N, C-alpha and C positions, 0 to 999 in steps of 0.2 A: 512463525507469526501471525495469529488471526488477532484482529479488533475490528471494532465498527467504524472508527475513524480514520484518514491517513495520516502521513507524519505530517509534521509542523512543515511549510514550505514546497514541497514537493508531492503534487499531483492532489493539492488542495485547492480553497480557493479564501480571498483576503478578509471573503466577510465572513463576523463574528460567529457564525450557525453553520459553517462550512468549511472552519478552520483548523487543520490538523492539529494534534498534540507535539509538542516539545520533548516530553518524555519516550515516545515511541521515536522519534529522530535519535536519542540519545543511545535506548534499547539497538536502536537500528545499527549503529555505530560502534556501540563497544560489544555487541553479541554478533553481531556479521550473521541474525538466520540466515540459508538458503530461500528463506521465500517467505513473502510479507501481504498479505490477504487484507483486504480494508473494504468498505461497502459507503457507505454514506452518501460521496456523491454521483448527482447518477450523471452517464457522463451522455456526452451529443457529440455531434458531429468531430467539433474542433478540441475535444479534450481525448486524451489518451488514455486505454485500458490499461497498459504494460509500461511497465518501466523500469527503470535498473540505476540503484544510487549505493552507493559503499559495498559493491560485490552481492549485491542480494534484492533478490528480483520481484518488483511491486506488479502485482495485480488487484486493480480494482474489481472487485467482486459483484461489484452492484449488477440486478439481473441475476443473470446466470453466467457461469463459467465452471466449462469444463477440464477437467486436467488429470493427467495421469503422473503421481508421484511413484517416486522409486526409492526404496530405501535403501542407505549402507548399510549390511550387517546384520 
């Protein structure tokens, strides 16, 4: 799953401009994608770039992130 904004309540911020979307949180909880890439949140040394919730690996890809993905099948 790839989106510009983060999910609501995880790796987002409380202000209206940087608050994530509840619909993305629902999608992740319901469909359980392997990865969720988002941007919009410019991270500093106190914020995390990688996380995991509901079994989905969450990556804040603001700036640049390089990953190798393997596909099943």
